[in-house]
C-alpha positions as CSV (number, residue, x, y, z in Angstrom):
1,M,-109.4,49.5,47.9
2,T,-109.0,46.5,46.0
3,S,-108.2,48.5,43.1
4,L,-105.8,50.8,45.4
5,S,-103.6,47.9,46.5
6,N,-103.4,46.2,43.2
7,T,-101.8,49.6,41.8
8,L,-99.7,49.5,44.8
9,V,-98.1,46.5,43.7
10,A,-97.2,47.6,40.2
11,E,-96.2,50.9,41.6
12,S,-94.1,50.1,44.6
13,P,-90.5,48.7,44.2
14,R,-91.3,47.4,47.6
15,L,-93.8,44.6,45.7
16,T,-92.3,44.8,42.5
17,P,-88.4,45.2,42.7
18,R,-86.3,47.1,40.2
19,R,-82.9,46.0,38.9
20,I,-80.0,47.8,41.1
21,P,-77.7,49.5,38.5
22,V,-73.9,49.5,39.5
23,A,-73.7,52.8,40.1
24,S,-76.2,53.0,43.0
25,R,-74.5,49.5,44.8
26,V,-70.9,51.8,44.4
27,I,-72.6,54.9,45.9
28,G,-74.3,52.4,48.5
29,A,-70.9,50.9,49.4
30,F,-69.0,54.3,49.8
31,G,-70.2,55.4,53.1
32,P,-69.7,52.0,55.0
33,I,-66.2,51.9,53.2
34,L,-65.3,55.2,54.4
35,F,-66.4,55.0,57.8
36,A,-64.2,52.1,58.3
37,A,-61.1,53.7,56.7
38,L,-61.6,57.1,59.2
39,L,-62.4,55.1,62.0
40,A,-58.8,53.0,61.6
41,Q,-57.3,56.5,61.9
42,A,-58.1,57.0,65.6
43,F,-56.1,53.9,66.2
44,Q,-53.0,54.4,63.4
45,R,-52.4,58.2,63.8
46,Q,-51.2,61.2,66.0
47,G,-52.6,64.4,66.2
48,L,-55.7,65.9,65.0
49,A,-55.6,63.0,62.3
50,V,-56.8,60.5,65.3
51,W,-60.2,62.6,64.6
52,S,-60.5,61.9,60.9
53,I,-64.0,60.6,61.6
54,G,-65.1,63.8,62.9
55,I,-63.5,65.8,60.3
56,A,-65.3,64.0,57.4
57,Y,-68.6,64.6,59.4
58,I,-68.3,68.5,60.2
59,L,-66.9,68.7,56.2
60,Y,-70.4,66.9,55.2
61,D,-72.7,68.9,57.3
62,T,-71.1,72.1,56.3
63,A,-71.3,71.5,53.0
64,L,-75.0,70.7,53.2
65,L,-75.4,74.2,55.1
66,L,-73.6,76.1,52.4
67,F,-76.0,74.2,49.8
68,T,-79.0,75.5,51.8
69,A,-77.9,79.0,52.1
70,W,-77.0,79.2,48.6
71,N,-80.4,78.1,47.5
72,I,-82.5,80.1,50.1
73,R,-80.6,83.3,49.6
74,D,-83.4,84.9,47.5
75,L,-86.3,83.4,49.5
76,R,-89.1,85.7,50.6
77,L,-92.8,85.0,51.3
78,T,-94.6,86.4,48.0
79,P,-98.0,87.0,48.4
80,Q,-99.9,85.2,45.7
81,A,-102.4,86.4,44.0
82,A,-105.7,84.7,44.0
83,P,-106.0,82.4,41.0
84,A,-108.6,82.7,38.2
85,T,-109.8,79.1,39.1
86,S,-110.3,77.4,42.3
87,V,-110.0,73.7,43.5
88,S,-112.3,71.8,45.8
89,F,-110.5,70.8,48.6
90,G,-110.7,68.4,51.4
91,V,-109.3,66.9,54.5
92,I,-108.5,64.0,56.3
93,V,-107.9,63.6,59.8
94,A,-106.6,60.0,60.6
95,A,-107.4,59.3,64.4
96,H,-106.8,56.8,66.5
97,N,-107.6,57.5,70.2
98,E,-107.4,61.2,70.0
99,E,-110.4,62.1,72.0
100,G,-108.2,64.8,73.9
101,V,-107.2,66.7,70.9
102,I,-109.9,65.6,67.9
103,A,-112.4,68.6,68.6
104,A,-109.5,71.2,68.6
105,A,-108.5,70.1,65.0
106,I,-111.5,70.0,63.7
107,D,-112.7,73.4,65.2
108,R,-109.2,74.8,63.9
109,L,-110.0,73.6,60.5
110,A,-113.7,74.9,60.3
111,G,-112.6,78.1,61.7
112,Q,-110.0,78.8,58.3
113,A,-111.1,81.8,56.1
114,A,-111.0,79.3,53.1
115,A,-112.6,76.6,55.1
116,P,-112.2,73.4,53.4
117,D,-115.3,71.7,51.1
118,L,-115.0,68.8,53.3
119,I,-113.4,67.0,56.4
120,V,-113.5,63.4,57.0
121,I,-112.4,62.0,60.5
122,A,-111.0,58.5,59.6
123,D,-111.3,57.0,63.0
124,D,-108.9,54.4,63.2
125,G,-110.8,52.2,65.4
126,S,-110.8,54.2,68.5
127,S,-111.3,52.6,71.6
128,D,-111.3,55.8,73.9
129,G,-113.7,58.6,73.9
130,T,-113.6,59.8,70.4
131,A,-116.8,58.9,69.4
132,E,-118.5,60.2,72.2
133,V,-116.6,63.6,71.0
134,L,-118.1,63.1,67.5
135,A,-121.6,62.2,68.5
136,R,-122.0,65.0,71.6
137,R,-120.1,68.0,70.2
138,Y,-120.6,67.5,66.3
139,G,-124.1,65.5,66.1
140,L,-122.3,62.6,64.2
141,I,-124.5,59.4,64.2
142,A,-121.9,56.3,64.4
143,P,-122.1,54.6,60.6
144,P,-121.1,50.9,60.2
145,F,-117.7,50.0,60.0
146,G,-115.9,50.8,56.6
147,T,-118.9,53.2,55.7
148,M,-119.2,57.6,55.9
149,S,-122.0,59.1,57.9
150,D,-124.3,61.4,56.8
151,P,-122.7,65.3,57.4
152,S,-122.7,66.6,60.7
153,P,-125.9,68.9,61.7
154,V,-123.5,71.1,63.6
155,L,-120.5,71.3,60.8
156,P,-122.2,70.4,57.3
157,S,-118.6,69.8,55.8
158,L,-117.6,66.9,58.9
159,R,-117.8,63.4,58.0
160,W,-117.3,60.4,60.2
161,L,-115.6,57.5,58.3
162,R,-115.4,54.4,60.7
163,L,-112.9,51.9,60.5
164,R,-111.7,48.9,62.3
165,H,-108.1,49.4,63.5
166,G,-105.5,49.0,60.8
167,G,-103.1,51.7,61.1
168,K,-102.5,55.5,60.2
169,A,-101.8,54.4,56.1
170,R,-104.6,52.1,55.5
171,A,-107.3,54.6,57.2
172,L,-105.8,57.3,54.7
173,N,-106.3,55.1,52.0
174,A,-109.7,54.1,52.9
175,A,-110.8,57.7,53.1
176,M,-108.6,58.8,49.9
177,V,-111.0,56.7,48.0
178,Q,-114.4,57.9,49.5
179,V,-113.6,61.7,49.1
180,D,-114.1,63.2,45.6
181,T,-112.5,66.7,45.9
182,E,-109.5,67.4,43.6
183,V,-106.8,68.3,46.2
184,V,-106.8,66.3,49.7
185,L,-105.1,67.5,52.7
186,T,-103.9,65.1,55.2
187,V,-103.6,66.8,59.0
188,D,-102.8,64.8,62.0
189,A,-105.3,65.2,65.2
190,D,-102.5,66.6,67.0
191,T,-101.6,69.7,64.4
192,L,-103.4,72.9,64.4
193,L,-103.4,75.1,61.7
194,E,-102.8,78.5,61.6
195,P,-105.1,81.1,60.1
196,G,-104.4,81.6,56.5
197,A,-102.8,78.0,56.2
198,I,-105.6,76.3,53.9
199,A,-106.0,79.6,51.7
200,A,-102.3,79.6,50.9
201,M,-102.7,75.4,50.1
202,R,-105.8,76.2,47.9
203,A,-103.7,79.1,46.1
204,A,-100.4,76.9,45.6
205,F,-102.8,74.1,43.9
206,A,-105.0,76.3,41.9
207,A,-102.2,78.1,40.6
208,E,-99.9,75.3,39.5
209,P,-101.9,72.1,38.0
210,E,-98.8,70.0,37.7
211,L,-98.4,70.1,41.7
212,V,-99.2,67.0,43.1
213,A,-97.7,67.0,46.5
214,A,-97.1,70.0,49.1
215,T,-95.9,70.4,52.7
216,G,-96.9,73.3,54.8
217,V,-94.4,74.3,57.3
218,L,-94.5,73.2,60.9
219,A,-93.6,74.6,64.3
220,P,-93.4,72.3,67.2
221,I,-95.2,73.0,70.4
222,C,-94.6,71.1,73.9
223,G,-95.8,71.0,77.3
224,P,-95.6,73.8,79.4
225,D,-93.3,72.6,82.1
226,L,-89.5,73.0,82.0
227,Q,-88.8,69.9,80.5
228,G,-91.3,70.5,77.8
229,R,-89.9,74.2,77.1
230,F,-86.9,72.8,76.5
231,F,-87.5,70.3,74.1
232,E,-89.8,73.1,72.3
233,W,-86.7,75.2,72.4
234,F,-84.2,73.0,70.9
235,Q,-86.8,71.6,67.9
236,T,-88.1,74.7,67.0
237,Y,-84.8,75.6,65.8
238,E,-84.4,72.2,64.3
239,Y,-87.6,72.4,62.4
240,V,-86.8,76.0,61.0
241,R,-83.6,74.6,59.4
242,N,-85.4,71.5,57.9
243,F,-87.7,73.1,56.4
244,L,-85.3,76.2,54.7
245,S,-83.4,72.8,53.5
246,R,-86.5,71.3,52.1
247,H,-86.9,74.7,50.0
248,A,-83.6,74.4,48.8
249,W,-83.9,71.0,47.5
250,E,-87.2,72.0,46.0
251,R,-85.1,74.3,43.7
252,L,-83.7,71.4,42.0
253,N,-87.1,69.6,41.8
254,S,-85.7,66.8,44.4
255,L,-88.1,67.4,47.3
256,L,-88.8,63.9,49.1
257,L,-89.6,64.8,52.6
258,I,-93.2,66.1,53.2
259,S,-94.9,66.4,56.4
260,G,-97.6,64.1,56.6
261,A,-99.0,65.8,59.8
262,F,-99.8,68.4,57.2
263,A,-99.6,68.0,53.4
264,A,-101.7,68.3,50.5
265,F,-101.8,65.8,47.5
266,R,-103.6,66.1,44.2
267,R,-105.8,63.4,44.9
268,D,-105.9,61.6,41.2
269,A,-102.0,61.6,41.6
270,V,-102.3,59.6,44.9
271,V,-104.6,57.2,43.6
272,A,-102.4,56.6,40.2
273,V,-99.3,55.6,42.3
274,G,-101.1,53.1,44.7
275,G,-102.0,55.6,47.7
276,F,-100.1,54.9,50.9
277,D,-98.3,51.9,51.9
278,P,-99.2,50.5,55.2
279,D,-95.8,48.7,55.5
280,C,-93.6,51.5,55.7
281,M,-93.0,53.4,59.0
282,V,-93.3,57.0,57.4
283,E,-95.9,56.5,54.9
284,D,-95.9,59.7,53.7
285,Y,-92.0,60.2,52.7
286,E,-92.3,56.7,50.9
287,L,-95.4,57.8,49.0
288,I,-93.3,61.2,47.2
289,H,-90.8,58.5,46.0
290,R,-93.4,56.8,44.1
291,L,-95.0,60.1,42.6
292,H,-91.3,61.3,41.7
293,R,-90.6,57.7,39.9
294,H,-94.1,57.7,38.2
295,A,-93.9,61.1,36.8
296,V,-90.3,59.8,35.3
297,D,-91.9,56.6,34.1
298,H,-95.0,58.3,32.4
299,D,-93.3,61.7,31.4
300,R,-95.2,63.8,33.8
301,D,-94.3,67.2,34.8
302,W,-95.6,66.7,38.5
303,T,-93.7,68.9,41.0
304,V,-93.6,68.7,45.1
305,R,-93.3,71.9,46.6
306,V,-92.8,73.7,50.3
307,V,-95.9,76.2,50.7
308,G,-94.1,78.9,53.1
309,G,-97.6,80.5,54.0
310,A,-99.2,77.5,55.3
311,L,-98.3,77.2,58.5
312,A,-99.0,75.0,61.5
313,R,-98.2,74.0,65.0
314,T,-98.1,70.3,65.8
315,D,-97.7,68.6,69.2
316,A,-94.0,67.3,69.7
317,P,-92.3,64.9,71.7
318,A,-91.6,67.1,75.4
319,S,-89.6,64.1,77.0
320,P,-86.2,62.3,76.2
321,L,-88.1,58.6,75.6
322,A,-90.9,60.4,73.6
323,F,-88.6,61.7,71.3
324,L,-86.1,59.0,70.7
325,R,-89.2,56.6,69.9
326,Q,-90.4,59.6,67.4
327,R,-87.0,59.6,65.9
328,R,-86.4,55.9,65.8
329,R,-89.5,55.8,63.7
330,W,-88.7,58.4,61.6
331,F,-85.0,57.1,60.8
332,G,-86.1,53.7,60.5
333,G,-88.9,54.1,57.9
334,F,-86.1,56.4,56.0
335,L,-84.0,53.7,56.0
336,Q,-86.5,51.3,54.5
337,T,-87.6,53.9,51.8
338,Q,-83.9,54.4,51.2
339,H,-83.3,50.6,50.9
340,W,-86.8,50.2,48.6
341,N,-85.7,52.9,46.2
342,R,-81.7,52.2,46.0
343,D,-82.3,51.7,41.9
344,M,-82.9,55.6,42.1
345,V,-79.7,56.3,43.5
346,G,-77.4,57.7,40.9
347,A,-79.9,57.3,38.2
348,R,-79.4,59.9,35.7
349,R,-82.9,59.6,34.3
350,F,-84.3,61.1,37.6
351,G,-82.0,64.4,37.1
352,W,-81.2,65.9,40.3
353,L,-83.1,63.8,42.4
354,G,-81.4,60.6,41.4
355,T,-77.6,62.5,41.0
356,A,-77.7,64.8,43.8
357,M,-80.3,64.4,46.4
358,L,-80.7,60.3,46.6
359,P,-76.7,59.9,46.8
360,V,-76.6,62.7,49.7
361,K,-79.4,60.3,51.4
362,T,-77.5,57.4,51.2
363,L,-74.9,59.2,53.1
364,D,-77.3,60.3,55.6
365,T,-77.9,56.6,56.6
366,L,-74.7,56.6,58.3
367,Q,-74.2,60.3,59.3
368,P,-75.6,59.7,62.8
369,I,-73.0,56.8,63.5
370,Y,-70.2,58.9,62.2
371,G,-71.7,61.5,64.7
372,L,-71.7,59.1,67.9
373,A,-68.7,57.7,66.8
374,A,-66.7,61.1,66.3
375,F,-68.0,62.1,69.8
376,A,-67.0,58.8,71.3
377,I,-63.3,59.1,70.1
378,L,-63.1,62.6,71.3
379,I,-64.3,61.7,75.1
380,G,-61.8,58.6,74.8
381,L,-59.2,61.1,74.1
382,V,-60.1,63.6,77.2
383,V,-60.6,60.4,79.5
384,T,-57.2,59.2,78.6
385,G,-55.4,62.2,79.3
386,R,-54.6,63.2,75.9
387,F,-55.3,66.6,76.0
388,M,-52.8,68.0,73.7
389,V,-55.1,66.1,70.7
390,A,-58.2,67.0,72.3
391,L,-57.8,70.5,72.3
392,P,-57.2,71.2,68.7
393,I,-60.5,69.0,68.2
394,L,-62.3,71.1,70.3
395,I,-61.1,74.5,68.5
396,V,-62.3,73.0,65.1
397,M,-65.7,72.1,66.9
398,L,-66.0,75.5,68.0
399,V,-65.3,77.0,64.5
400,K,-68.1,74.8,63.6
401,I,-70.6,76.1,65.9
402,A,-69.5,79.5,64.8
403,I,-70.3,78.6,61.2
404,D,-73.8,76.9,62.3
405,L,-74.5,80.1,64.4
406,T,-73.9,82.6,61.7
407,F,-76.1,80.6,59.3
408,H,-78.8,80.4,61.9
409,L,-79.0,83.8,62.7
410,W,-78.7,84.7,59.3
411,S,-81.6,82.0,58.1
412,L,-83.8,83.5,61.0
413,G,-84.9,86.8,59.1
414,I,-85.4,84.8,55.8
415,Y,-87.7,81.9,57.3
416,K,-89.6,84.8,59.0
417,N,-90.3,86.6,55.8
418,W,-91.0,83.2,54.0
419,T,-93.3,81.6,56.9
420,G,-94.5,84.7,58.7
421,Q,-93.8,83.2,62.1
422,R,-92.4,85.2,64.7
423,E,-93.2,83.8,67.8
424,G,-90.2,81.5,69.6
425,L,-87.5,82.8,67.3
426,G,-85.6,85.1,69.1
427,L,-81.9,85.7,68.4
428,F,-80.2,85.1,71.8
429,P,-82.5,81.4,72.3
430,A,-81.0,80.7,68.9
431,L,-77.5,81.6,70.0
432,I,-77.2,79.6,73.0
433,A,-79.0,76.4,71.0
434,A,-76.5,76.9,68.7
435,I,-74.0,76.6,71.0
436,L,-75.4,73.5,73.3
437,E,-76.9,71.9,70.7
438,P,-73.7,69.7,69.6
439,F,-73.4,68.3,73.0
440,S,-76.7,67.5,73.8
441,F,-79.6,67.6,71.7
442,Q,-77.8,66.5,68.5
443,L,-76.3,63.5,70.0
444,L,-79.8,62.7,71.3
445,R,-81.0,62.8,67.7
446,H,-78.3,60.7,66.5
447,A,-79.3,58.2,69.5
448,G,-82.9,57.9,68.0
449,A,-81.6,57.5,64.5
450,V,-79.3,54.3,65.7
451,W,-82.1,52.9,67.4
452,G,-84.0,53.1,64.0
453,W,-81.4,51.3,62.8
454,H,-82.3,48.2,65.0
455,A,-86.0,48.8,64.2
456,F,-85.2,48.4,60.3
457,L,-82.9,45.7,60.7
458,T,-85.3,43.7,63.1
459,G,-88.5,44.9,61.7
460,R,-89.5,45.5,65.2
461,E,-91.4,49.2,65.1
462,S,-94.2,49.6,67.4
463,W,-95.9,52.7,67.6
464,G,-96.9,53.1,71.3
465,R,-99.3,55.7,72.6
466,Q,-98.1,59.0,72.3
467,Q,-98.9,61.6,75.1
468,R,-100.1,65.0,74.1
469,T,-98.7,67.1,76.3
470,A,-99.7,70.5,74.6
471,I,-103.1,70.3,73.1
472,T,-106.6,70.6,75.3
473,A,-109.8,69.7,74.3
474,P,-111.7,73.3,73.4
475,A,-114.7,74.0,76.1
476,E,-118.0,72.1,75.3
């Protein structure tokens, strides 16, 4: 662990800051200056120009939609031929107080057609009944803190790494230095892999030696009650858009966002960049930046991909507060990572990642603020009776909804072919979601992001205990 920590110091721009070029500073200043200029139009202009900030928001979002559409137009699920060589494959499940779901996660991993060679439960100081489940159901004997147990007599590939509570990143790092497989998959305890998921990941890494990180495709599952179904409905289509967008950026070798809940890594590459950063709210996202940076600094042809054939379902927030807390952490961690790596923004040596992806991400830091400001101005116009101005704004919004709807309905077929997922992706629910989202779920998402700004600026982020609503323990 000491060696991993020393490597992190050298590789991380947080711990060893890089010089910030002028271009990066200019790109960083563009968003706030434009926001101030557009917001001023609400007080200085008449007619549709009052809503200039909303027009800018819609144009930006539409441009990203068109970019995604162009880069996924030929996307299809192509069955991979079995590679001539294979890779050793291990799984790390970082678990803290996961008594209710840990058995379901292990059983799903063990039941895969191409089951992993090693499954390590990195028990991050659990104080609930997690230890009892591991002992009773799998016959594991609790090892001393910091050490790995003997193999389970019930499931020989299963081991228990018992740790004192230090957070997910530290648990992953502790396990990473003790596993010896070529590829390591990180899976959250509340994430259930679909059949064939590990086989798809194995094939991807065996076929491409330069592949150092890959994300599977996640689908959200929430509770069975009405509120849970509502949140699952909206998040399902949000996840579809997000993963298609990730593939679009992958086409430019600029994929940054993988899902640590279901992500695979070439172990040697992770060790080479210092492992996961314990001080980042989104350790998986930050790690990918360092992998890209290391590849450029050391002239490596490393790639990061989305594996469409690797599908999993993850327990997602099923209430407004749980959703806001999740998005607070996600967006706060995004802001942390963007700030630490701002020297890469606009840097040509990073290719499309530096000249396209990271400038877009710089603008994304203010996108929720633009969106909420645009909605607030519209509400203000309605409340003050300025309906002649509000009406053309509503027409513009309806045009935007029509564009979004066209994309969603078109992209659903592509997504189904790519992932093989069919359940919960009906056209009529997609139609209703596209119409309602700008006035409901999108505002909630933006509110969580603004809360993330607070977490980033104050450094006050607590994980809290997430209530599992969709996954239950299997029968003994």
